[in-house]
C-alpha positions in Angstrom: -69.6 -69.4 -33.0 -71.5 -66.6 -31.2 -69.0 -64.8 -30.4 -67.5 -64.9 -34.2 -71.1 -63.9 -35.1 -71.3 -60.8 -32.9 -67.6 -60.0 -34.0 -68.9 -60.2 -37.7 -71.9 -58.3 -37.0 -70.3 -55.3 -35.2 -67.6 -55.1 -38.0 -70.1 -55.1 -40.7 -72.5 -52.6 -38.9 -68.9 -50.1 -38.4 -68.0 -51.1 -41.9 -64.3 -52.4 -41.1 -65.4 -55.6 -42.7 -62.8 -55.3 -45.3 -59.9 -54.8 -42.7 -61.0 -58.2 -41.4 -61.0 -59.7 -44.6 -57.2 -58.5 -45.2 -56.2 -59.9 -42.1 -57.4 -63.5 -42.7 -55.6 -63.3 -45.9 -52.7 -62.2 -44.0 -52.7 -64.9 -41.7 -53.3 -67.8 -44.5 -50.4 -66.4 -46.5 -47.7 -66.3 -44.0 -47.5 -70.5 -43.5 -47.5 -70.7 -47.0 -44.2 -67.8 -47.6 -42.4 -69.6 -44.7 -42.6 -72.9 -46.1 -40.9 -72.0 -49.5 -37.0 -72.8 -49.8 -34.9 -70.0 -50.7 -32.9 -70.0 -53.9 -29.2 -71.2 -53.6 -26.7 -68.6 -54.2 -24.6 -68.0 -57.2 -21.0 -69.6 -56.4 -18.1 -67.4 -56.3 -15.5 -67.5 -59.5 -12.3 -69.5 -59.4 -9.5 -67.5 -59.8 -6.8 -69.7 -58.7 -6.5 -71.2 -62.3 -5.4 -68.0 -63.6 -3.0 -66.9 -61.3 0.8 -68.2 -60.8 1.7 -70.7 -58.7 3.2 -68.2 -55.8 -0.2 -65.9 -56.0 -2.3 -68.9 -55.9 -0.7 -69.9 -52.5 -1.2 -66.4 -51.3 -4.6 -66.0 -52.5 -5.2 -69.4 -50.4 -4.1 -68.0 -46.7 -6.7 -65.5 -45.5 -4.9 -62.0 -45.0 -6.2 -61.0 -41.6 -6.0 -64.3 -39.0 -8.0 -64.9 -36.1 -5.9 -64.7 -32.9 -6.0 -67.2 -30.1 -5.2 -67.2 -26.9 -1.8 -68.3 -27.2 -1.3 -65.3 -29.3 -2.2 -62.6 -26.7 0.3 -63.4 -24.3 3.0 -62.6 -27.0 4.5 -59.1 -27.6 2.9 -57.4 -30.7 4.8 -55.1 -32.7 3.2 -51.6 -33.9 4.1 -49.5 -36.5 5.9 -46.2 -35.9 7.9 -45.2 -32.5 6.3 -45.9 -29.2 5.1 -43.5 -27.5 4.0 -43.4 -23.5 0.7 -41.8 -22.5 1.7 -40.7 -19.4 5.1 -39.0 -20.9 5.7 -35.1 -21.0 4.4 -33.8 -24.4 6.8 -32.3 -26.7 6.9 -28.4 -27.1 8.8 -26.8 -29.7 10.5 -23.4 -28.9 13.1 -21.6 -31.0 16.6 -22.9 -30.1 15.3 -26.2 -28.7 15.9 -30.0 -29.2 14.1 -32.8 -28.3 15.1 -36.0 -27.1 13.1 -39.5 -26.7 13.5 -40.8 -23.2 13.6 -44.6 -21.8 9.7 -44.1 -21.6 9.9 -43.1 -25.3 8.4 -39.7 -24.7 10.2 -36.7 -25.8 11.6 -33.9 -23.6 12.2 -30.5 -25.0 15.7 -28.4 -24.0 15.3 -24.9 -23.7 18.6 -23.1 -24.1 19.0 -19.7 -22.5 22.2 -17.4 -22.6 24.0 -18.6 -19.7 22.8 -22.6 -19.5 20.3 -25.0 -20.9 17.4 -26.1 -18.7 16.4 -29.7 -19.4 12.5 -30.2 -18.7 12.5 -33.9 -18.2 15.6 -33.8 -16.0 19.5 -34.0 -16.3 22.1 -31.7 -15.8 23.0 -28.3 -17.4 26.4 -27.2 -18.9 26.9 -24.6 -16.4 27.6 -27.8 -14.0 24.7 -27.4 -11.9 21.5 -29.8 -11.4 18.8 -28.3 -13.7 15.4 -28.6 -11.8 13.1 -31.2 -12.9 9.5 -30.4 -11.7 7.1 -32.1 -14.8 8.1 -29.8 -17.5 8.0 -26.8 -15.5 10.9 -24.0 -16.0 11.6 -22.1 -12.9 11.2 -18.4 -13.2 14.2 -16.1 -11.5 12.8 -14.3 -8.2 12.9 -10.8 -7.5 14.6 -10.4 -4.0 12.6 -8.6 -1.6 13.3 -5.0 -1.1 13.3 -4.5 3.0 10.8 -1.8 3.8 12.2 1.1 6.0 11.7 1.3 9.4 8.9 3.7 10.8 10.5 7.3 11.9 10.4 7.3 15.9 10.1 10.6 17.3 10.7 12.4 20.2 8.7 12.7 23.7 5.7 15.3 22.6 7.4 16.3 19.1 5.2 17.7 16.7 4.5 17.5 13.5 3.9 21.0 12.2 3.6 23.4 8.9 5.5 26.7 9.6 6.5 29.5 7.2 5.5 32.8 5.9 1.4 33.3 5.6 2.0 34.8 2.1 3.5 31.4 0.7 2.9 27.8 1.2 4.1 26.9 5.0 6.5 24.1 5.2 6.2 20.7 6.9 9.1 19.9 9.9 9.1 18.6 13.3 9.6 20.7 16.2 10.9 19.7 19.7 10.1 21.1 22.9 11.9 24.4 23.6 12.6 25.2 20.1 12.1 28.6 18.3 10.5 29.9 15.5 11.4 30.8 12.8 15.0 30.7 14.7 16.6 31.5 17.5 18.2 34.5 16.5 14.8 36.2 15.8 12.3 33.7 17.9 8.3 34.7 17.4 7.2 31.8 19.0 8.9 29.0 22.0 7.3 25.6 21.6 6.9 24.7 25.8 5.6 21.2 25.8 2.3 19.7 26.1 0.0 19.8 29.0 -0.7 16.5 30.8 -4.2 15.7 28.8 -1.6 14.9 26.1 -3.6 16.8 23.5 -2.8 20.5 23.8 0.6 22.1 22.9 1.8 25.5 24.5 3.4 28.2 22.5 5.1 31.5 24.1 4.6 34.6 22.0 7.2 36.9 21.7 6.5 40.4 23.1 5.1 42.5 20.0 3.5 39.6 18.2 -0.5 39.3 18.0 -1.9 35.9 17.1 -5.3 35.2 15.6 -7.0 31.8 14.8 -7.7 28.9 16.5 -5.7 28.5 19.0 -6.5 30.1 23.0 -4.7 33.3 23.9 -3.8 33.3 27.3 -4.4 35.4 29.7 -6.4 37.5 27.0 -6.8 37.7 22.9 -5.8 41.3 23.2 -2.7 40.5 25.5 -1.5 37.0 24.1 1.5 35.6 25.9 0.7 32.0 25.1 -1.1 30.1 22.6 -2.8 27.0 23.0 -3.1 24.5 20.4 -4.6 21.1 19.5 -3.7 18.9 16.3 -5.9 20.5 13.3 -5.8 24.3 14.7 -4.2 27.0 12.3 -2.8 30.1 13.9 -1.4 33.5 12.3 1.3 35.5 14.0 1.7 39.3 13.0 5.0 40.7 13.8 4.4 44.9 14.5 7.2 46.9 14.6 8.0 50.1 16.5 6.0 52.3 14.1 2.7 50.1 14.5 2.9 48.0 11.2 3.0 44.7 10.2 6.5 43.8 9.0 6.0 39.9 9.1 3.3 37.3 9.0 3.6 33.8 9.9 1.2 30.6 9.6 1.5 27.7 12.1 -0.7 24.6 11.1 -0.4 21.8 13.9 -0.7 18.3 12.5 0.0 15.9 15.0 1.5 15.7 18.6 3.9 12.5 18.8 4.2 10.5 22.1 7.3 7.8 21.2 10.8 8.4 21.6 13.6 8.5 19.3 17.5 7.8 19.2 17.8 11.2 18.1 19.5 12.5 21.7 22.0 15.1 20.1 19.6 16.9 17.6 16.9 17.2 20.7 19.8 18.5 23.0 20.8 21.0 20.6 17.3 22.6 19.7 16.9 22.3 23.6 19.9 24.4 24.1 18.9 26.9 21.6 15.6 27.3 23.2 16.6 27.8 26.5 18.6 30.5 26.0 15.8 32.3 24.0 13.7 31.4 27.1 15.7 33.0 29.1 16.1 36.0 27.3 12.2 36.1 26.8 12.0 35.7 30.9 14.5 38.5 31.5 12.6 41.1 29.6 8.7 39.9 30.1 8.8 37.9 32.9 7.8 34.4 33.7 5.7 32.3 31.4 3.4 31.0 34.1 4.0 27.3 33.6 6.7 24.9 34.8 7.9 21.5 33.4 7.2 18.3 35.3 9.9 15.6 34.8 8.3 12.8 36.4 5.0 13.2 34.0 7.0 14.6 31.2 4.6 17.4 30.4 3.6 21.1 31.3 1.6 22.4 34.3 0.2 25.9 35.2 2.2 27.3 37.9 0.3 28.2 41.1 -0.2 31.8 41.9 2.8 31.9 44.7 5.0 30.3 43.0 4.5 32.9 39.9 4.6 35.8 42.5 8.4 34.4 44.0 9.4 33.6 40.4 8.8 37.0 39.5 10.3 38.5 42.5 13.6 36.1 42.2 13.8 36.7 38.7 14.5 33.1 38.1 13.5 31.1 35.3 10.3 28.5 35.3 11.3 26.0 32.5 14.1 23.9 32.4 
């Protein structure tokens, strides 16, 4: 009792005694409410007396019956057509017809101008078997165009741009002992490449002055040969008997090739023309100061004694 008295005093002091009275009343009212009996539900009206004999029998049977364990093993009937959830979906296209297969799924047939391809398997009207791959129609492949073989060049063949300095020079290839611009009126003759493989040597005709990136030998004032490397540009002025410039040419050395080619006939023809021009040049102005080393496939400077012997014998220093 002392505990209840203490609780009651605390509730009174905190002014919570009305809440305590409501809780006590609710605790007393719950058992009384549960003890009362609920009122019986009103019976449903009997409609069988007003129905006909056939309708009364149907009404007595339930519309939906609960299935048993034995009914679950039987095959159930469904409304509509059966469908395979794993079949190919039907695709509608203009000019296509769909037909069901054995699994209940529909397959579309795409009609092309020359054949009909079935996406679900089968044969085409053209006589061949149509490919089947899960509904995908193969696309025609374009045959690959073979790439042209890379061009092959003769040993130390040059790629240059040469022409009139007043116009754009033309890109062309230059083989050893080939004269420029022609064998009838040679201004330059390509002698070959030194043993370093990077320096090309050109023989300059008498009455021609050179200026540019090249190295004139023996002196720039008396230029008999010009040494050029890839990327160099040289200008050549043709001076007539009166001392005026009759023509001006531009030479750009683009690249020096180190490969071989099967065009031996073209290389031999150009070599013959250049050899005749070189012989005429040596006969009138003396040797060039270079000789061809066939074993190394490159030019080299003629020694002083051989040069004097060549001048005395009036022989050609290049093949």
